[in-house]
MDAnalysis code that builds the backbone (N, CA, C; Angstrom):
import MDAnalysis as mda
import numpy as np

u = mda.Universe.empty(648, n_residues=216, atom_resindex=np.repeat(np.arange(216), 3), trajectory=True)
u.add_TopologyAttr("name", ["N", "CA", "C"] * 216)
u.add_TopologyAttr("resid", np.arange(1, 217))
u.add_TopologyAttr("resname", ["MET", "LEU", "LYS", "LEU", "PHE", "PHE", "LEU", "SER", "ILE", "LEU", "ILE", "LEU", "SER", "GLY", "PHE", "SER", "ALA", "ILE", "SER", "GLN", "VAL", "LYS", "ALA", "THR", "THR", "GLU", "ASN", "GLY", "LYS", "GLU", "VAL", "ILE", "LEU", "PHE", "ASP", "ASN", "GLY", "THR", "TRP", "LYS", "LEU", "ASN", "ASN", "ASP", "SER", "THR", "ASN", "PRO", "ALA", "VAL", "VAL", "GLU", "THR", "ASP", "THR", "ILE", "LYS", "THR", "ASN", "PRO", "VAL", "LYS", "PHE", "THR", "LYS", "THR", "ASP", "LYS", "SER", "SER", "PHE", "LEU", "VAL", "LYS", "SER", "ASN", "VAL", "SER", "HIS", "VAL", "GLY", "VAL", "TYR", "ILE", "ASN", "PRO", "ALA", "LYS", "TRP", "SER", "PHE", "SER", "VAL", "HIS", "SER", "GLU", "ASN", "GLU", "THR", "PHE", "PRO", "GLU", "TYR", "ARG", "PHE", "THR", "MET", "ARG", "SER", "GLY", "ASN", "GLY", "TYR", "ALA", "MET", "LEU", "ILE", "THR", "GLU", "LYS", "ILE", "GLN", "VAL", "GLU", "MET", "GLU", "SER", "THR", "LEU", "GLN", "ARG", "ALA", "LEU", "ILE", "ASN", "ALA", "GLN", "LYS", "ALA", "GLY", "PRO", "ASP", "ALA", "ARG", "ILE", "ASP", "HIS", "ALA", "GLU", "TYR", "ARG", "ILE", "VAL", "ASN", "ASN", "GLN", "LYS", "ILE", "LEU", "CYS", "ALA", "GLN", "ILE", "SER", "CYS", "THR", "ILE", "LYS", "GLY", "ILE", "ARG", "TYR", "ILE", "TYR", "LEU", "ALA", "TYR", "TYR", "PHE", "SER", "SER", "GLU", "TYR", "GLY", "THR", "SER", "GLN", "LEU", "LEU", "THR", "TYR", "THR", "THR", "GLN", "LYS", "LEU", "PHE", "ASN", "GLU", "SER", "GLY", "ASN", "GLU", "MET", "GLU", "ASP", "PHE", "LEU", "ASN", "GLY", "PHE", "THR", "SER", "LEU", "GLU", "LYS"])
u.atoms.positions = np.array([
    [42.412, -8.318, -66.149],
    [42.467, -9.339, -67.200],
    [41.373, -10.381, -67.035],
    [41.049, -10.721, -65.758],
    [40.003, -11.703, -65.518],
    [38.679, -11.278, -66.131],
    [38.267, -10.040, -65.870],
    [36.977, -9.568, -66.369],
    [36.947, -9.563, -67.884],
    [37.979, -9.008, -68.495],
    [37.995, -8.884, -69.942],
    [38.026, -10.242, -70.615],
    [38.780, -11.189, -70.049],
    [38.892, -12.518, -70.651],
    [37.553, -13.231, -70.696],
    [36.907, -13.359, -69.544],
    [35.671, -14.125, -69.540],
    [34.510, -13.364, -70.138],
    [34.529, -12.055, -70.074],
    [33.463, -11.297, -70.716],
    [33.519, -11.516, -72.217],
    [34.715, -11.607, -72.778],
    [34.858, -11.754, -74.226],
    [34.416, -13.117, -74.717],
    [34.623, -14.180, -73.923],
    [34.284, -15.508, -74.427],
    [32.896, -15.972, -74.032],
    [32.364, -15.482, -72.895],
    [31.087, -15.991, -72.426],
    [29.902, -15.211, -72.954],
    [30.104, -13.950, -73.247],
    [29.013, -13.177, -73.806],
    [28.697, -13.651, -75.217],
    [29.615, -14.376, -75.823],
    [29.378, -14.924, -77.148],
    [28.434, -16.116, -77.112],
    [28.125, -16.630, -75.912],
    [27.292, -17.818, -75.799],
    [25.871, -17.505, -76.248],
    [25.436, -18.071, -77.364],
    [24.081, -17.844, -77.851],
    [23.174, -18.962, -77.413],
    [21.879, -18.668, -77.314],
    [20.920, -19.666, -76.889],
    [20.028, -20.146, -78.032],
    [20.154, -19.552, -79.212],
    [19.245, -19.912, -80.285],
    [19.446, -21.354, -80.709],
    [18.354, -22.057, -81.003],
    [18.435, -23.452, -81.419],
    [19.084, -23.562, -82.788],
    [19.979, -24.561, -82.911],
    [20.709, -24.772, -84.153],
    [20.643, -26.249, -84.484],
    [20.295, -26.583, -85.709],
    [20.205, -27.990, -86.065],
    [21.587, -28.586, -86.309],
    [22.407, -27.948, -87.118],
    [23.779, -28.387, -87.346],
    [24.554, -27.218, -87.918],
    [25.563, -26.781, -87.215],
    [26.311, -25.597, -87.607],
    [27.799, -25.889, -87.517],
    [28.568, -25.375, -88.473],
    [30.016, -25.488, -88.424],
    [30.588, -24.209, -87.831],
    [31.609, -24.368, -87.000],
    [32.286, -23.227, -86.404],
    [33.780, -23.512, -86.385],
    [34.571, -22.450, -86.324],
    [36.022, -22.591, -86.320],
    [36.585, -21.990, -85.051],
    [37.424, -22.732, -84.345],
    [38.052, -22.235, -83.134],
    [39.210, -21.319, -83.500],
    [39.749, -20.629, -82.478],
    [40.821, -19.679, -82.711],
    [42.066, -20.330, -83.302],
    [42.298, -21.608, -82.956],
    [43.479, -22.286, -83.480],
    [43.220, -22.978, -84.813],
    [42.102, -22.640, -85.454],
    [41.844, -23.104, -86.814],
    [41.131, -24.425, -86.938],
    [40.716, -25.032, -85.835],
    [40.026, -26.317, -85.903],
    [38.536, -26.095, -86.150],
    [37.985, -26.897, -87.055],
    [36.568, -26.771, -87.383],
    [35.757, -27.761, -86.570],
    [34.665, -27.272, -85.968],
    [33.804, -28.125, -85.173],
    [32.394, -28.095, -85.748],
    [31.626, -29.127, -85.436],
    [30.240, -29.229, -85.878],
    [29.342, -29.277, -84.652],
    [28.333, -28.387, -84.601],
    [27.357, -28.350, -83.516],
    [26.093, -29.077, -83.965],
    [25.528, -29.893, -83.081],
    [24.297, -30.611, -83.382],
    [23.174, -30.125, -82.476],
    [21.936, -30.311, -82.917],
    [20.802, -29.764, -82.188],
    [20.504, -30.499, -80.893],
    [21.138, -31.655, -80.661],
    [20.925, -32.362, -79.395],
    [21.908, -31.946, -78.324],
    [22.691, -30.898, -78.600],
    [23.614, -30.384, -77.601],
    [25.009, -30.951, -77.683],
    [25.264, -31.910, -78.583],
    [26.599, -32.477, -78.721],
    [27.343, -31.796, -79.854],
    [28.659, -32.013, -79.909],
    [29.464, -31.467, -80.992],
    [30.721, -32.302, -81.139],
    [31.397, -32.153, -82.266],
    [32.653, -32.860, -82.476],
    [33.520, -32.059, -83.432],
    [34.815, -32.373, -83.408],
    [35.715, -31.776, -84.385],
    [35.393, -32.347, -85.752],
    [35.333, -31.502, -86.770],
    [35.069, -31.957, -88.116],
    [36.218, -32.841, -88.591],
    [35.872, -34.018, -89.106],
    [36.847, -34.993, -89.594],
    [37.725, -35.551, -88.481],
    [37.290, -35.414, -87.230],
    [38.058, -35.959, -86.115],
    [37.103, -36.236, -84.976],
    [36.769, -37.508, -84.754],
    [35.785, -37.860, -83.741],
    [36.386, -38.006, -82.359],
    [37.719, -37.867, -82.224],
    [38.365, -38.029, -80.935],
    [38.697, -36.661, -80.365],
    [37.954, -36.231, -79.390],
    [38.171, -34.931, -78.767],
    [38.010, -35.079, -77.270],
    [39.119, -35.021, -76.485],
    [39.017, -35.246, -75.050],
    [38.216, -34.189, -74.318],
    [37.925, -33.067, -74.970],
    [37.175, -32.015, -74.289],
    [35.678, -32.259, -74.321],
    [35.215, -33.176, -75.172],
    [33.785, -33.393, -75.347],
    [33.226, -34.229, -74.198],
    [32.109, -33.812, -73.650],
    [31.374, -34.597, -72.674],
    [30.130, -35.158, -73.349],
    [29.979, -36.487, -73.346],
    [28.765, -37.087, -73.880],
    [27.644, -36.788, -72.890],
    [26.671, -36.009, -73.325],
    [25.680, -35.494, -72.387],
    [24.826, -36.593, -71.750],
    [24.708, -37.752, -72.405],
    [23.889, -38.797, -71.811],
    [24.628, -39.550, -70.707],
    [25.895, -39.205, -70.435],
    [26.654, -39.855, -69.366],
    [26.767, -38.966, -68.130],
    [26.208, -37.775, -68.147],
    [26.304, -36.883, -66.996],
    [25.460, -37.440, -65.847],
    [26.095, -37.578, -64.690],
    [25.435, -38.146, -63.517],
    [24.745, -37.056, -62.695],
    [23.863, -37.482, -61.804],
    [23.207, -36.573, -60.875],
    [23.820, -36.734, -59.496],
    [24.286, -35.659, -58.918],
    [24.865, -35.677, -57.582],
    [23.746, -35.946, -56.565],
    [23.913, -36.939, -55.690],
    [22.842, -37.253, -54.725],
    [22.692, -36.216, -53.615],
    [23.677, -35.338, -53.451],
    [23.621, -34.328, -52.400],
    [22.625, -33.230, -52.783],
    [21.841, -32.758, -51.838],
    [20.930, -31.647, -52.068],
    [21.640, -30.346, -51.685],
    [21.655, -29.380, -52.604],
    [22.357, -28.125, -52.378],
    [21.347, -27.016, -52.069],
    [21.684, -26.189, -51.080],
    [20.805, -25.084, -50.711],
    [21.645, -23.837, -50.436],
    [21.005, -22.698, -50.489],
    [21.698, -21.446, -50.198],
    [22.093, -21.401, -48.728],
    [23.155, -20.652, -48.423],
    [23.576, -20.504, -47.042],
    [22.688, -19.494, -46.323],
    [22.682, -19.541, -45.000],
    [21.875, -18.607, -44.217],
    [22.303, -17.157, -44.445],
    [23.594, -16.953, -44.744],
    [24.106, -15.601, -44.939],
    [23.820, -15.063, -46.337],
    [23.372, -15.928, -47.233],
    [22.974, -15.466, -48.573],
    [21.536, -14.981, -48.479],
    [21.379, -13.755, -48.058],
    [20.065, -13.232, -47.675],
    [19.502, -12.177, -48.611],
    [20.312, -11.655, -49.536],
    [19.852, -10.579, -50.416],
    [19.559, -11.146, -51.801],
    [18.320, -10.979, -52.262],
    [17.908, -11.534, -53.547],
    [18.148, -10.539, -54.674],
    [18.969, -10.954, -55.648],
    [19.145, -10.202, -56.894],
    [18.250, -10.875, -57.915],
    [17.172, -10.201, -58.281],
    [16.131, -10.808, -59.110],
    [16.276, -10.417, -60.565],
    [16.163, -11.427, -61.444],
    [16.234, -11.167, -62.879],
    [14.988, -10.430, -63.353],
    [15.182, -9.520, -64.302],
    [14.062, -8.843, -64.954],
    [13.728, -9.470, -66.298],
    [14.477, -10.524, -66.645],
    [14.308, -11.178, -67.944],
    [13.611, -12.526, -67.791],
    [14.076, -13.323, -66.842],
    [13.522, -14.649, -66.618],
    [13.065, -14.781, -65.171],
    [12.418, -15.895, -64.855],
    [11.883, -16.099, -63.514],
    [12.926, -16.755, -62.621],
    [14.067, -16.107, -62.461],
    [15.135, -16.627, -61.621],
    [15.725, -15.489, -60.790],
    [16.522, -15.864, -59.810],
    [17.215, -14.882, -59.004],
    [18.409, -15.520, -58.338],
    [19.225, -14.698, -57.678],
    [20.403, -15.181, -56.968],
    [20.416, -14.547, -55.578],
    [20.396, -15.382, -54.560],
    [20.571, -14.898, -53.202],
    [22.069, -14.778, -52.929],
    [22.539, -13.585, -52.604],
    [23.959, -13.368, -52.372],
    [24.211, -12.983, -50.917],
    [25.439, -13.214, -50.490],
    [25.904, -12.742, -49.189],
    [26.483, -11.349, -49.411],
    [25.772, -10.283, -49.024],
    [26.229, -8.925, -49.329],
    [27.535, -8.550, -48.637],
    [27.927, -9.314, -47.623],
    [29.201, -9.042, -46.963],
    [30.372, -9.530, -47.810],
    [30.098, -10.469, -48.718],
    [31.175, -11.040, -49.521],
    [31.078, -10.702, -51.005],
    [29.882, -10.287, -51.470],
    [29.695, -10.029, -52.896],
    [28.983, -8.687, -53.121],
    [29.398, -7.983, -54.163],
    [28.679, -6.808, -54.637],
    [28.180, -7.112, -56.046],
    [27.247, -6.299, -56.551],
    [26.730, -6.559, -57.896],
    [26.414, -5.252, -58.609],
    [26.314, -5.342, -59.923],
    [25.949, -4.188, -60.750],
    [25.192, -4.690, -61.964],
    [24.337, -3.835, -62.526],
    [23.606, -4.190, -63.740],
    [24.491, -3.928, -64.950],
    [24.075, -4.471, -66.107],
    [24.861, -4.270, -67.321],
    [24.799, -2.810, -67.769],
    [25.777, -2.429, -68.566],
    [25.812, -1.060, -69.083],
    [24.681, -0.830, -70.078],
    [24.372, 0.414, -70.358],
    [23.260, 0.747, -71.250],
    [23.463, 0.201, -72.656],
    [24.720, 0.084, -73.106],
    [24.993, -0.379, -74.463],
    [25.193, -1.883, -74.539],
    [24.871, -2.607, -73.448],
    [25.041, -4.056, -73.411],
    [23.696, -4.764, -73.285],
    [23.665, -6.004, -73.753],
    [22.520, -6.878, -73.526],
    [22.861, -7.932, -72.481],
    [24.060, -8.503, -72.588],
    [24.532, -9.513, -71.634],
    [25.805, -9.013, -70.961],
    [26.081, -9.423, -69.746],
    [25.208, -10.169, -68.847],
    [24.162, -9.261, -68.214],
    [23.138, -9.857, -67.610],
    [22.147, -9.025, -66.935],
    [22.743, -8.410, -65.664],
    [23.537, -9.202, -64.935],
    [24.211, -8.710, -63.731],
    [25.657, -9.189, -63.707],
    [26.522, -8.346, -63.145],
    [27.890, -8.739, -62.820],
    [28.043, -8.736, -61.302],
    [28.840, -9.663, -60.817],
    [29.094, -9.770, -59.388],
    [30.596, -9.766, -59.147],
    [31.010, -9.167, -58.042],
    [32.432, -9.109, -57.695],
    [32.616, -9.555, -56.254],
    [33.537, -10.473, -56.046],
    [33.868, -10.892, -54.695],
    [34.626, -9.749, -54.012],
    [34.188, -9.356, -52.846],
    [34.778, -8.199, -52.176],
    [36.255, -8.412, -51.846],
    [36.678, -9.663, -51.745],
    [38.084, -9.959, -51.505],
    [38.935, -9.745, -52.743],
    [38.277, -9.627, -53.909],
    [38.990, -9.481, -55.168],
    [39.446, -10.794, -55.769],
    [39.055, -11.913, -55.168],
    [39.528, -13.215, -55.629],
    [38.698, -13.827, -56.747],
    [37.550, -13.256, -57.069],
    [36.730, -13.871, -58.096],
    [35.616, -12.963, -58.572],
    [34.997, -13.382, -59.683],
    [33.920, -12.625, -60.309],
    [32.818, -13.587, -60.730],
    [31.670, -13.026, -61.058],
    [30.551, -13.844, -61.522],
    [29.668, -13.007, -62.424],
    [28.809, -13.674, -63.173],
    [27.824, -12.978, -63.989],
    [26.593, -13.852, -64.179],
    [25.462, -13.192, -64.325],
    [24.201, -13.870, -64.613],
    [23.771, -13.479, -66.021],
    [23.684, -14.483, -66.896],
    [23.259, -14.271, -68.279],
    [21.884, -14.909, -68.441],
    [20.911, -14.137, -68.869],
    [19.542, -14.629, -68.994],
    [18.971, -14.318, -70.371],
    [18.157, -15.255, -70.864],
    [17.424, -15.043, -72.114],
    [16.019, -15.611, -71.962],
    [15.093, -15.123, -72.761],
    [13.697, -15.520, -72.617],
    [13.338, -16.789, -73.368],
    [14.273, -17.381, -74.095],
    [13.957, -18.593, -74.838],
    [14.499, -19.818, -74.114],
    [13.837, -20.953, -74.307],
    [14.233, -22.188, -73.654],
    [15.192, -22.965, -74.551],
    [16.300, -23.410, -73.980],
    [17.312, -24.182, -74.702],
    [17.784, -25.307, -73.794],
    [18.131, -26.455, -74.367],
    [18.643, -27.551, -73.562],
    [19.897, -27.113, -72.813],
    [19.979, -27.451, -71.539],
    [21.119, -27.051, -70.730],
    [22.424, -27.635, -71.286],
    [22.365, -28.870, -71.780],
    [23.557, -29.510, -72.315],
    [24.088, -28.768, -73.534],
    [23.179, -28.260, -74.361],
    [23.577, -27.507, -75.547],
    [24.288, -26.224, -75.153],
    [23.775, -25.545, -74.130],
    [24.411, -24.326, -73.652],
    [25.810, -24.612, -73.134],
    [25.991, -25.734, -72.448],
    [27.306, -26.116, -71.932],
    [28.301, -26.346, -73.063],
    [27.896, -27.057, -74.082],
    [28.818, -27.351, -75.182],
    [29.211, -26.083, -75.927],
    [28.289, -25.169, -76.081],
    [28.620, -23.914, -76.759],
    [29.546, -23.057, -75.902],
    [29.357, -23.110, -74.584],
    [30.257, -22.386, -73.687],
    [31.673, -22.918, -73.818],
    [31.820, -24.232, -73.967],
    [33.143, -24.827, -74.147],
    [33.783, -24.363, -75.445],
    [33.022, -24.354, -76.511],
    [33.564, -23.914, -77.800],
    [34.013, -22.468, -77.731],
    [33.234, -21.624, -77.067],
    [33.621, -20.225, -76.915],
    [34.894, -20.095, -76.086],
    [35.026, -20.930, -75.050],
    [36.240, -20.901, -74.236],
    [37.452, -21.300, -75.064],
    [37.272, -22.214, -76.001],
    [38.388, -22.659, -76.836],
    [38.860, -21.573, -77.796],
    [38.037, -20.576, -78.044],
    [38.475, -19.466, -78.881],
    [39.537, -18.642, -78.171],
    [39.446, -18.589, -76.838],
    [40.420, -17.833, -76.062],
    [41.577, -18.715, -75.605],
    [41.275, -19.966, -75.276],
    [42.297, -20.920, -74.847],
    [42.066, -22.237, -75.538],
    [42.850, -22.555, -76.570],
    [42.621, -23.778, -77.359],
    [42.628, -25.065, -76.536],
    [43.232, -25.041, -75.344],
    [43.264, -26.243, -74.514],
    [42.069, -26.325, -73.570],
    [41.079, -25.459, -73.735],
    [39.908, -25.454, -72.854],
    [39.223, -26.814, -72.853],
    [38.817, -27.224, -71.677],
    [38.135, -28.508, -71.566],
    [37.171, -28.483, -70.382],
    [36.190, -29.368, -70.429],
    [35.277, -29.539, -69.310],
    [35.927, -30.490, -68.325],
    [36.253, -29.981, -67.144],
    [36.887, -30.811, -66.123],
    [35.878, -31.719, -65.443],
    [34.668, -31.209, -65.274],
    [33.653, -31.992, -64.573],
    [32.282, -31.431, -64.904],
    [31.306, -32.308, -65.015],
    [29.919, -31.875, -65.235],
    [28.996, -32.842, -64.511],
    [27.975, -32.302, -63.875],
    [27.004, -33.123, -63.167],
    [25.698, -32.352, -63.016],
    [24.626, -33.086, -62.846],
    [23.363, -32.458, -62.478],
    [23.299, -32.345, -60.961],
    [22.690, -31.252, -60.494],
    [22.502, -31.050, -59.072],
    [21.064, -30.621, -58.796],
    [20.602, -30.918, -57.602],
    [19.337, -30.373, -57.130],
    [19.699, -29.200, -56.228],
    [19.437, -27.999, -56.705],
    [19.818, -26.770, -56.007],
    [18.550, -26.017, -55.633],
    [18.314, -25.868, -54.342],
    [17.092, -25.204, -53.865],
    [15.857, -25.799, -54.537],
    [15.844, -27.151, -54.571],
    [14.723, -27.945, -55.101],
    [14.542, -27.826, -56.609],
    [15.580, -27.406, -57.329],
    [15.494, -27.266, -58.789],
    [16.671, -27.979, -59.448],
    [16.405, -28.736, -60.517],
    [17.476, -29.440, -61.217],
    [18.318, -28.462, -62.027],
    [19.634, -28.505, -61.792],
    [20.599, -27.594, -62.403],
    [21.717, -28.414, -63.027],
    [22.279, -27.939, -64.120],
    [23.482, -28.546, -64.674],
    [24.681, -27.736, -64.189],
    [25.621, -28.402, -63.527],
    [26.828, -27.759, -63.004],
    [28.023, -28.229, -63.832],
    [28.903, -27.300, -64.181],
    [30.093, -27.670, -64.941],
    [31.271, -26.789, -64.573],
    [32.457, -27.384, -64.627],
    [33.698, -26.637, -64.439],
    [34.520, -26.733, -65.709],
    [34.902, -25.592, -66.256],
    [35.722, -25.526, -67.462],
    [37.020, -24.818, -67.122],
    [38.133, -25.316, -67.641],
    [39.426, -24.678, -67.410],
    [40.126, -24.460, -68.743],
    [40.996, -23.450, -68.797],
    [41.790, -23.186, -69.999],
    [42.984, -22.319, -69.616],
    [43.958, -22.263, -70.503],
    [45.177, -21.503, -70.260],
    [45.250, -20.316, -71.205],
    [45.445, -19.123, -70.642],
    [45.578, -17.896, -71.422],
    [46.890, -17.234, -71.043],
    [47.785, -17.102, -72.012],
    [49.080, -16.452, -71.792],
    [49.789, -17.019, -70.569],
    [49.761, -18.335, -70.460],
    [50.486, -19.018, -69.401],
    [49.786, -19.074, -68.066],
    [48.579, -18.513, -67.955],
    [47.834, -18.521, -66.696],
    [46.633, -19.448, -66.836],
    [46.457, -20.334, -65.877],
    [45.334, -21.256, -65.895],
    [44.110, -20.596, -65.274],
    [42.986, -20.633, -65.982],
    [41.736, -20.046, -65.515],
    [40.699, -21.151, -65.276],
    [39.853, -20.896, -64.299],
    [38.765, -21.820, -63.965],
    [37.452, -21.058, -63.987],
    [36.440, -21.660, -64.590],
    [35.107, -21.105, -64.363],
    [34.152, -22.230, -63.999],
    [33.383, -21.976, -62.945],
    [32.411, -22.917, -62.410],
    [31.040, -22.306, -62.639],
    [30.128, -23.068, -63.240],
    [28.867, -22.473, -63.695],
    [27.675, -23.370, -63.422],
    [26.509, -22.719, -63.268],
    [25.219, -23.390, -63.209],
    [24.419, -22.994, -64.446],
    [23.758, -23.991, -65.052],
    [22.916, -23.769, -66.228],
    [21.497, -24.227, -65.899],
    [20.521, -23.408, -66.278],
    [19.128, -23.728, -65.994],
    [18.253, -23.245, -67.138],
    [17.266, -24.068, -67.520],
    [16.350, -23.672, -68.588],
    [14.958, -24.198, -68.294],
    [13.955, -23.389, -68.617],
    [12.562, -23.774, -68.456],
    [11.747, -23.038, -69.512],
    [10.448, -23.177, -69.445],
    [9.590, -22.497, -70.412],
    [9.684, -20.982, -70.307],
    [10.228, -20.488, -69.202],
    [10.339, -19.046, -69.001],
    [11.670, -18.473, -69.487],
    [12.603, -19.344, -69.881],
    [13.872, -18.845, -70.384],
    [15.057, -19.682, -69.942],
    [16.253, -19.245, -70.326],
    [17.492, -19.951, -70.032],
    [18.436, -19.024, -69.283],
    [19.111, -19.578, -68.285],
    [20.001, -18.778, -67.444],
    [21.347, -19.464, -67.283],
    [22.403, -18.657, -67.259],
    [23.736, -19.129, -66.917],
    [24.230, -18.285, -65.746],
    [24.610, -18.936, -64.667],
    [25.238, -18.251, -63.537],
    [26.682, -18.728, -63.485],
    [27.611, -17.817, -63.760],
    [29.006, -18.178, -63.968],
    [29.915, -17.516, -62.944],
    [30.812, -18.290, -62.341],
    [31.862, -17.736, -61.503],
    [33.196, -18.021, -62.173],
    [34.170, -17.139, -61.990],
    [35.450, -17.343, -62.672],
    [36.599, -16.656, -61.955],
    [37.779, -17.269, -62.086],
    [38.986, -16.743, -61.475],
    [40.170, -17.549, -62.005],
    [41.379, -17.260, -61.502],
    [42.544, -18.049, -61.890],
    [42.574, -19.342, -61.073],
    [43.360, -20.302, -61.552],
    [43.497, -21.565, -60.839],
    [43.980, -21.328, -59.406],
    [44.981, -20.464, -59.235],
    [45.529, -20.193, -57.906],
    [44.471, -19.632, -56.969],
    [43.715, -18.639, -57.443],
    [42.702, -18.032, -56.592],
    [41.513, -18.962, -56.373],
    [41.251, -19.823, -57.357],
    [40.162, -20.792, -57.197],
    [40.484, -21.756, -56.064],
    [41.745, -22.142, -55.953],
    [42.151, -23.024, -54.860],
    [41.899, -22.369, -53.509],
    [41.967, -21.044, -53.463],
    [41.758, -20.307, -52.210],
    [40.285, -20.005, -51.959],
    [39.528, -19.723, -53.012],
    [38.170, -19.193, -52.851],
    [37.090, -20.035, -53.516],
    [37.428, -21.247, -53.926],
    [36.457, -22.095, -54.612],
    [35.208, -22.365, -53.799],
    [35.359, -22.550, -52.482],
    [34.190, -22.830, -51.637],
    [33.248, -21.629, -51.586],
    [33.809, -20.420, -51.528],
    [32.976, -19.219, -51.518],
    [32.245, -19.052, -52.840],
    [32.900, -19.408, -53.936],
    [32.264, -19.304, -55.243],
    [31.127, -20.318, -55.369],
    [31.326, -21.509, -54.795],
    [30.262, -22.507, -54.840],
    [29.090, -22.087, -53.958],
    [29.385, -21.482, -52.816],
    [28.299, -20.948, -51.972],
    [27.499, -19.900, -52.746],
    [28.204, -19.077, -53.519],
    [27.522, -18.071, -54.332],
    [26.581, -18.743, -55.336],
    [27.071, -19.754, -56.042],
    [26.248, -20.451, -57.031],
    [25.010, -21.065, -56.391],
    [25.150, -21.555, -55.178],
    [24.021, -22.202, -54.515],
    [22.948, -21.218, -54.069],
    [23.188, -19.938, -54.308],
    [22.131, -18.956, -54.087],
    [21.174, -18.855, -55.258],
    [21.476, -19.553, -56.370],
    [20.596, -19.508, -57.537],
    [19.251, -20.146, -57.203],
    [18.167, -19.488, -57.629],
    [16.844, -20.010, -57.338],
    [15.870, -19.722, -58.459],
    [14.956, -20.646, -58.667],
    [13.873, -20.446, -59.630],
    [12.715, -19.766, -58.929],
    [12.147, -18.760, -59.584],
    [11.035, -17.978, -59.013],
    [9.757, -18.220, -59.796],
    [9.605, -19.390, -60.337],
    [8.489, -19.668, -61.227],
    [7.180, -19.876, -60.497],
    [7.232, -20.221, -59.235],
    [5.990, -20.491, -58.505],
    [5.267, -19.203, -58.153],
])
């Protein structure tokens, strides 16, 4: 259920620039997307799930990959890659009939999953985050951004966000890194249930910190 749930809502995340678009969530609420990465419910400016992108803080801690994250999974689409710990994570490429994600990752313990979604066009990271939230609300109307911050990860500025939602009585968490440059836009997403996240959240964050820009 974990794979099918997040594959269905996150693969819908588009990167194309949009000036102002109306969309409808699964529970019938209409939202408006703006080209600066913000959005709101149509005819309702009060939405607790919305993060004002100009209030996102930068974490002063510098994040780096762990010594055990030694195997580089390199994107063929953009100038990025992910250093993984092969003892804890396995990976596979997308199927022949798929475009996204470029790679899927599975925690060998079975406690979590991840995917790398890459595109060749540049999009504001904040815009990608807001669209990811809207897509999550299609599966779980109570989806919200629990936390968002900028991080310096392996000397590169990254947008980090945690989104949670409830599907059929089960609480799900996904923790993600968003990155965009002139070479393209990337989403590195980890996901699991709330219960398993409490057990394996640190391992999932170590996985995310293997993300690296290969632009030099």
